[in-house]
C-alpha positions in Angstrom: 4.3 9.2 -2.1 7.4 7.5 -3.6 7.1 3.9 -4.7 8.6 2.4 -1.5 6.7 4.5 0.9 3.5 3.9 -1.0 3.9 0.1 -1.1 5.0 -0.3 2.4 1.9 1.7 3.7 -0.6 -0.3 1.5 0.9 -3.6 2.2 0.8 -3.0 6.0 -2.8 -1.7 5.9 -4.0 -4.9 4.2 -2.3 -7.1 6.7 -4.4 -5.4 9.4 -7.7 -6.4 7.7 -9.6 -9.3 9.1 -12.5 -11.7 8.1 -15.0 -10.2 10.3 -24.0 -2.7 6.3 -23.1 -0.2 4.1 -20.1 1.7 5.2 -17.4 3.8 3.6 -14.6 6.1 4.4 -16.8 9.1 4.8 -18.2 7.5 8.0 -14.7 7.6 9.7 -14.2 10.9 11.5 -11.0 12.9 10.8 -8.6 13.5 13.7 -9.0 16.9 15.5 -7.0 19.9 14.1 -6.1 17.9 11.0 -5.7 18.5 7.2 -6.9 15.5 5.2 -6.4 14.5 1.6 -8.4 11.8 0.0 -5.9 9.4 -1.5 -8.3 7.4 -3.6 -9.7 4.0 -4.2 -7.3 1.2 -4.7 -7.5 -2.6 -5.1 -4.8 -4.4 -2.9 -4.4 -8.1 -3.5 -7.9 -8.2 -4.9 -9.3 -6.3 -1.9 -11.1 -2.8 -2.6 -9.7 -0.1 -0.3 -10.5 3.5 0.3 -7.8 5.6 1.7 -7.1 9.2 3.0 -4.0 10.7 4.5 -4.0 13.2 7.4 -1.5 15.6 9.1 -2.5 16.9 12.6 -1.0 19.0 15.3 -1.8 16.2 17.8 0.6 13.5 18.9 0.2 9.9 17.8 -1.0 9.0 21.2 -3.7 11.7 21.1 -4.9 10.5 17.7 -5.1 6.9 18.8 -6.8 8.0 22.0 -9.4 10.0 19.9 -10.3 6.9 17.9 -10.2 4.5 20.9 -12.8 6.7 22.7 -15.1 6.7 19.8 -14.6 3.0 19.1 -15.3 1.8 22.7 -19.0 1.7 22.3 -20.0 -1.7 23.8 -22.8 -1.9 21.3 -20.2 -2.7 18.7 -18.9 -5.6 20.7 -20.6 -8.5 18.9 -19.7 -12.2 18.4 -16.6 -11.9 20.5 -15.2 -9.3 18.1 -13.2 -6.7 20.1 -14.1 -3.0 19.7 -10.6 -2.4 18.3 -7.1 -4.0 18.0 -4.2 -1.9 18.9 -0.6 -2.5 17.7 2.7 -0.7 17.6 4.8 -1.6 14.6 8.2 0.3 14.3 7.4 3.9 14.3 3.7 3.3 13.5 0.8 3.2 15.9 -2.0 1.2 14.5 -5.7 0.9 15.5 -8.2 -1.3 13.6 -11.7 -2.4 14.0 -14.5 -4.2 12.1 -17.6 -2.3 10.9 -19.9 -4.9 9.4 -18.1 -6.3 6.4 -15.6 -3.5 6.4 -12.2 -3.2 8.1 -11.2 0.2 9.3 -7.6 1.0 10.0 -5.9 4.1 11.5 -2.2 4.2 11.1 -0.1 7.2 12.6 3.4 8.2 13.3 5.1 11.2 14.9 6.5 14.1 12.8 8.5 17.1 14.0 7.2 19.0 17.0 5.3 16.1 18.4 2.9 16.5 15.6 1.7 13.4 13.5 0.9 12.1 10.1 -1.0 9.0 9.1 -3.6 7.2 7.0 -7.1 6.0 7.4 -8.3 3.1 5.3 -11.5 1.2 4.9 -11.4 -2.2 3.2 -14.5 -4.0 1.9 -13.7 -7.7 2.7 -17.1 -8.8 1.2 -16.1 -7.8 -2.4 -12.8 -9.5 -3.2 -11.6 -9.2 -6.8 -9.0 -11.3 -8.7 -5.4 -10.1 -8.9 -4.8 -8.2 -12.1 -3.4 -9.9 -15.2 -0.6 -7.3 -15.1 0.6 -8.6 -11.7 0.1 -12.2 -12.6 2.1 -12.0 -15.9 4.7 -9.6 -14.7 8.3 -11.0 -15.3 10.0 -12.7 -12.4 13.0 -14.9 -11.7 12.5 -18.5 -10.8 11.2 -19.1 -7.2 10.0 -15.5 -7.0 6.9 -14.9 -4.8 4.2 -12.3 -5.4 3.9 -10.6 -2.1 1.5 -7.7 -3.1 -0.4 -6.3 -6.0 -2.0 -2.8 -5.9 -4.2 -1.2 -8.6 -5.1 2.5 -8.5 -6.2 5.4 -10.6 -4.6 8.8 -10.2 -5.3 11.8 -12.5 -6.4 9.5 -15.3 -3.4 7.2 -15.1 -3.9 3.5 -14.3 -1.2 2.1 -12.0 -0.3 -1.4 -11.0 2.1 -1.7 -8.2 3.7 -5.1 -7.6 6.0 -6.4 -4.8 8.0 -9.6 -5.4 10.6 -11.3 -3.2 13.2 -14.0 -4.1 16.6 -15.2 -3.0 18.5 -13.9 -6.0 21.1 -11.1 -5.7 20.3 -7.5 -6.6 22.7 -7.7 -9.5 21.2 -10.9 -10.8 17.7 -9.5 -10.6 18.8 -6.2 -12.4 20.4 -8.2 -15.2 17.3 -10.3 -15.5 14.9 -7.4 -15.7 17.1 -5.6 -18.3 16.7 -8.7 -20.5 13.3 -9.8 -19.8 11.6 -6.4 -20.0 13.4 -5.9 -23.4 12.1 -9.2 -24.6 8.6 -8.1 -23.6 8.7 -5.0 -25.8 9.8 -2.5 -23.2 12.5 0.1 -24.0 15.1 0.6 -21.3 15.5 4.3 -20.6 17.6 4.8 -17.5 18.9 3.3 -14.3 20.6 4.3 -11.1 22.2 2.7 -8.1 22.0 4.4 -4.7 22.4 3.1 -1.1 22.1 -0.5 -2.2 19.0 0.0 -4.3 19.0 -0.6 -8.0 16.3 1.4 -9.9 15.5 1.0 -13.5 13.1 2.8 -15.9 11.4 1.4 -19.0 8.7 2.7 -21.4 6.4 1.1 -23.9 3.7 3.1 -26.0 1.5 4.7 -23.4 3.1 2.9 -20.5 6.1 3.5 -18.3 7.6 1.1 -15.6 9.9 1.8 -12.6 11.6 -1.2 -11.0 13.4 -0.8 -7.7 15.4 -3.7 -6.3 16.6 -3.8 -2.7 17.9 -6.1 0.0 15.5 -6.9 2.9 16.6 -7.3 6.5 16.1 -11.1 6.3 18.5 -11.3 3.4 15.8 -11.8 0.7 15.7 -9.5 -2.3 12.6 -7.3 -2.8 11.5 -6.1 -6.2 9.1 -3.1 -6.3 7.6 -2.6 -9.8 5.2 0.3 -10.7 3.6 0.1 -14.1 1.6 3.2 -15.1 -0.5 3.5 -18.1 -2.2 6.7 -19.5 -5.4 5.9 -21.3 -6.1 7.8 -24.7 -8.5 10.5 -24.3 -8.1 10.8 -20.5 
């Protein structure tokens, strides 16, 4: 997944978790007639998450119906917690439920031919961790807000993905990061500007960093930063 798609998915999945047994993603059935890829374990805003991606010949309505049927067992209706919560956000159909100390989220959208693609995630809300030092110390302009921090491991590479927002322009943010990253020991390698998105690339020893800066619908500027490090010997 590219940086923008990956971040939007992870951020939305975490907003669906609630404060509500041993349970992991292997306990969540896959949709019928689907191919499934295990995305991996990530830490989002200090919250451990397991995630897998699926593609299926069924429609989003059929996928949601599949899980609603399985999650409607009244034995799970405890302490006024509903069996599931259903939402429609843009093109995404979302179904979530609590399973002990774990939040389970199914997120699906339509593809061509009335087929669908989506994600299943399980968040352990009983084991919060602190936000990484990489995210806390990452350069930012005055009055910037840390919206999201995600840590993951993929093929031996450690990635920290950060979302910041502020009221400064795309140009001002771009100039700031060219200077601040250089002052922090990063080497500026390349940049591009496409469809109102400024993207810059930096490297430092075993690390590389991609920063994408774009305008949000509410007029704020969003900074997506992905810092990847390859550990020696891995």
